[in-house]
N, C-alpha and C positions, 0 to 999 in steps of 0.2 A: 486728374493728374496722377503721375506715378510717384509714390513716396513709400519708403520702407516702413515708416511709422504707421501710415494709414493701412498698409497691407497687413502688418502684424495685428493691428486692432481688428481689422475685418476678419482675420482667421479665427478669432475667438468669439465672434458674434454668431450665434447658432441660427437664429431665425433670419431668412433671406431678406424679408421686408425690413426688419429692424436693422440689418446690416447696411442696407442702402441709405436709410435715414441717418444712422449714426455716422457713417463715413462721409456723407454729404455735409453733415453739420461740422464734423472735424476738419474737413477739407476747406470749408468756408473760413473757419478760424485760422487755419494754417496760412491760407492765401492772404488774409488780412495782415498777419504778422510779417509775411514775406514782403508785402507791399510797403509796410512801415520801414523795414530795414533797407529796402531799395531806395526809398525816399530820402533816407539820411546818409546815403552814399555807399552802401555795401553792394557788391556785385550780386547778380542773381543767384549764383551757386552758394556764395557765403551767406546770403540772406536766407536761403532755404535751409541751410545747415543750422544756423542760429535759431530759426523759427521752430525747426523740428526738435532741437534740444530743449527748447522751452516747453514743448508739449508734454515732456516727461517720459516715463516708462510706459510703453504701449500696453503691457500686461496690466499694470496698475490702472490704466485708463479704461481698458476694455472690460474688466471684471465688474465694476459697479454699473457701467452702462449696460452691459449684457443682462445684469440682474434686474435693472429697471425695465428694460424693453422686452425681456424674454422670460416668461413664466410658464406658459401653457405646456411646452414640450418637455419640461424638466421631469415631470412625473413618470414618464415612460421608463427611462434608464434606471431611475430610483426604484421603481416597482420591480423591474427585472432583477436588480441586485438584491432587493429584499427577499424576493421569492427564492432566488438561488441560495442565499444565506440560510433561509428557513429550511430548504431541502437538505443542505449540508448539515444543519443542526440535527434534523430528524434522523438522517442516516447515521451520524456519529452517535446519537443516543441509542438507536436500535441495534447497532452492530459494533459497539466499541470493544466488546470482548474478542471479536475476530481480529481486531488490530493489535490488541494488547499482547506483548511478548513476555511479560513477567508476572502473570496473575497466578497467585498461589504457588510461587516459586517454580512454575513450570514454563518451559520455553514453548510458546505456541508455534505451530507450523507456519513456515513461510508460504505465501501465495503470491504469484506474480500479479494477479488482478488487484490485490491489495496495494502493491507497490504503485500501480498506475492510478488507483483512486486516491491514495495519499498524495501522489504527485499532482493530481488534479486539484486537490484542496490547496496545496501550496502555490499552484499557478493562479488559482482563482483570485486570491487576495491581492497580489501585486497588480493584476489586470484591472481590478476594480479601483484600486488606489491610484494607479497611474491615470486611469480614465478620469477619476474625480479631480486629480491635479490639473489635467488638461482642460477640463470643462468647468473647473471651480465649483464642484458640487459638494458642499460641506456636509450634506446629509449622509453620503456614502461612508466616509470614515467613521461617523457615529454608528452606523449600522454594523460596520466591521468590528468595532469595539464591543458592541452588544452581542454580536455573534460569538466572540471569544469568551465573553462572560458566561453565555449560555453553555458553551462547550465545556467550560470548567466545572459547571455544576451538574451537567447531564450524567456523567458516569456515576456520581454519588447517588443520584436519584435512582438510576437503573440498578445499582448495587443494592440499595436498600429495598427496592421493590422486588428484586429477583432472589434476595436472600443469599447472594454470593458472599463467600468469606475469603479473605486473602491474608497471607502471612506478611506480605510486603506492602508498602504504601501504594495506593492505587494511582497510576499515572493518569491524570485528568485529560491530557491532550494526546492520548495514545494513537489517535488517528494519523498523527504525523510520524510515528515510529517507522512504518515501512518505507517512508521517503529516504531514510538513512541506511536501508539494507545494503544497497549497492556500494555505498561509501565504506561501510564496515567491512564487507566481504573483500573489496578490492584492496583496501589499505592493510587489512589484517592478514589476508590469505593470498592475495594476488588476483589478477584479472582472470586467469584460467579457472580458478576455483569459483569465481562469480559466474562464469559462463556455464560451468557444470551444474550450478544450483538454481539457475533461472526458473526452470520448470519443475523443480523438486520442492519438497516440503522442508528441506534442511534449514533450520534456523541458523542465525549467525552464531559463531562460537563465542562463549563468554570471554570477555577481555575488558581491560580498562577502557579502551576506545569504544567497544560495543556498549558497555554499561553507560558510559557518558552520553553516547549518541542516542540510546534508547530512553534513558531516564532523565537526562538533563537537557539535551538539545531541543526536544519538543517544547519545553517551557521557555527556553531562550528564543526559539522561533516565535512562539506566542507573544513574548515580551517585545520582540522587534516589530511585529505587526501592530501591536497596540501603540507603541511609541511612534511608529510611522504614521498611524492614523491620527494620533493626537497632534503631532506637529503639523500635519496636513490640514486638520480642522482649523487650528489657530492661524495658520498661514493664509487660508482662504478668507477667514474672518478679517484679518488685517488688510487684505486686498480690497475687500468690500468697504472698509473704513478708510482706504487710501493711506495706510501707514506703511512703514518700511518692512519689506518682506525678504530682504537680501539674505539674511542668515538662515531663515526658514527654507528658502529655495535651495541653498547649498546643501543642507541636511537631506532634503527630499531627493535631490539628484544623487547623493551618495547611496541612499536606500534603494532608489530605482535601479541604478547601475549595478550595485553589488548583488541584489536579489535576482536581477535579470541574468547576470553571468552564472550564478550558482544554479538557478533553475534550468537555464538552457543547457549547461554542461550535464546536469543530471538527466534531463530529458533526452539528450542525444545519446548518452551512455546506455540508459535503460532501454530506449526505443530501438536503437541500432543493435544492441546485444540481443534483445528479445527477437527482433526480426531475423538476425543471423542464425541464432540457435533454432528458431521456429522453422525457417526454411530448410535448414540442415536436417532437422528431425522429419520434416515432411518428405524430403527427397529420399531419406533412408527408411521411411515408414516407421520411425522411432516414436510410436504413439504410446499413450498410457496403457491401453489394453495389451498391446504386444509386449511392452516392457514388464507388465505385471505377470503375464504368462511366462516370460523369460526368467523372472526372478523366482517364481514358484518352482519352475523346472530346476533352477539352480539349487534351491534348497533340497529337492528330492535327489539330485545327482551328486551332491557334495559328500565326500567321504570324510566323516567326522572322526575317523580313527587317526587321521594325520595330526602332526604336531600343530598346536594352536597358532603359534607364530607363523608357520608356513601357510596355514589356512587364511590368516588375516592378510598376509602379503598377497596371496593368490586372489582374494576378493578385490583388493584395491587395484591390483594389476589388470583385472578384468574390466576396469573402467568405472567401478562404483565409487562414489565420493565418500571418503572417510571423514566423518564428522567428529568422532570422539574415540579415543583409545586409552584404555587403562589396564595395566597388567599388575595389579596389586596382588599381594599374597593371598588374601581371602577370596577375591573374585577377579577374574580377568574378562574383559568384554571390549567389543568394538562396535560402533554404530556406523552404518553405511546408508546412503540415500541414492535414489535414482528416480526417474520419472514415474516408474510403476509402483513405488512405495519405498520401504526401508528394510534393512537387515539389522539384526543384532546377533553377533557372534559372542557366545558366552561360555566360560568354563568355571566351575566352582565345585564345592563339596556338597554332599547331601547325606542324609541318614537313610541307609538301605533297610531292607526288611529284617536283617539280623541286628539292627541297632548300631551298626558300625558306619564309619564315614566312608562314603564312596565318592568317586569323581565323575562328573558328567560334562559333556561338551554339547552345546546346542547351537543351532542356527535357526533363527526365527524371522519369518517374513511378516511385515505389517503393512496393510493397506492404509496409506496416510489420508485417504479421503473417506468421508461417510457418504453412503449412497441411499437414495430413495428411488424406487422403481415404479413405473407406470403400471396401472392395473390392466395388463394385456393377457391374452390367452397363453402366449409364450412364457411370460414371466411366471404366471400361476402354475403352468405345467412344470417348469424347472423347480419352483418352490415345492411342488408336490413330490418330485423325484428326490429332492434333498430330504424331505420329510420321511420318505420310504426307505432311506438308507438305514440298514439295521446291522446288528451283530452278524458277522459271517460274510458280509459283502466284500468282494475282493477289491484290493487297492487299485488293480488295473482298470476295473470298471469305473472307479471314481476318476482316475486320470484321463480316461478316454471319453468321459461323458459330457465334456464341455461345461461342467458345473463349477469348476474351480474359479471361474470368473466371479463367483459370489463369495469366495473365501476372503475373509478380512484378516485372519491370523493363521499361519501355518508354521508349526514348530517341529523341527526334527532334532531328536536328542539321542546321543550315544552314551550309555552307561558303561564305563570301563570295567568295573568290577564284575558286572553281569554279562559283559560282552553282548549287550542287547541294544537294538535301535528301536526307538518309538517315534511315531509321527502323530501329532495332534492337529486336526483341522477344524477351524471354526467357520461355519457358514452363517451368513446373515442376509436375509432377503426381506427388506422393509418396503411393502407395497403401499403406494398412496393413491387414493382416488378422491378428487376434490368434491365429488358428488356424494361421498359417504363420510359420516362423522369420523373423526380421528380414532376414537376408541374402537370403531368397527372396521378399520382398515386391517388388511391381512399382513401378518408378520411371521417369518419363519426363521428360527435360530437353532442351529444344531452343532454340537461338538462331538467329533469322532476321534477315537483313539485307535491307531493302527499298529499292529505288531505282526511280524512274519507274513506280511502281504494281505492280511484280512483285518476287518474292523472287529475289535475286541470289546469296545465300549461305545455306546451311542446315547447321548443325552439330547433331548428335544424340548424346546419351550417356545 
């Protein structure tokens, strides 16, 4: 027979054979009740309605029956959830410093892949808890709570074992910090600023909102998931005991709907924005390598004799994202970011050779990524070329040699009192071969000082 009560009960019985037995049994009871009400004078429709009402809440009926009839298939989703949570714990334990934005009072660089991993963490928990609610698996919320407890202690263990020291309290759930990056950028600086920073290493600017989202919200998010898991566990327990679960179901629906809305919005914003900027960069060949070369050329071509304020405006007008600007009396500087790295424009005083105060203006390029190269003949040949650069080598040779892709710092400085321009280039070639022990891998580091178009100082190590 067709009956909504029977259909809802059947939906929650996982095993097909058990579903047939349970629904047949309940249908028999229901038909007996219908016959009783028909015999005492009720119409067929009214009799079915009253009989169905007497059968009670289909969910409360299905849970204990499903628990009794279905045991063997429950282990599979629980094992999958346990393995996933274990992997998440191991990842957060091994890489928590990559996620942390305020370790030792330093703003760690933004990485788009960290945003997606953090988002994946936040997505995983609601999916597991919603599944547990639907299937009435009380073990899953217990595993979620254990997972959060492990995440809370993992950074402390890693900090103690690695000897890290920090001036600020260590954020124990920093894996969720990148989840809020888009929120902070959009609300504090606007959507265009967020689009500019998606593929850059630019951290979010310090603000009350940023500090709250990075330092407080991860703990609030953690508390929400723990509370959600606790309510779900006791709600399933009450269902199995056939007690009232009305209030618990209400709270669970609030959690499920609220978190779904927040996560879906964040996922749409981050995914669509990343895809849009990624396609745009692909079409315009705006890659890391091309932008790095462009930024290096920008340093070489910039005339530092110009007014600092005009220089700062010019760099920003050329499309580089201005992260921070300070024009204090003692020191003036501006920080800029782009896909290929970052710039620091700086002007300050220094003590010259005569012991007097002079003024300098510098523009420094920083490669915001650390690189490890494969042990190939081409890389080793380039490393050898860098090693052979010595005093007297022309600047033109270096610019035309295709070796600047290995530069991680390039600083151009103009000294006003001496009317002199100096360029310092730091090369770094760290070669890794998995077949060779780490201490025997090849590394090449060289710092060059260039004046008047030639290398005047060369340090190698």
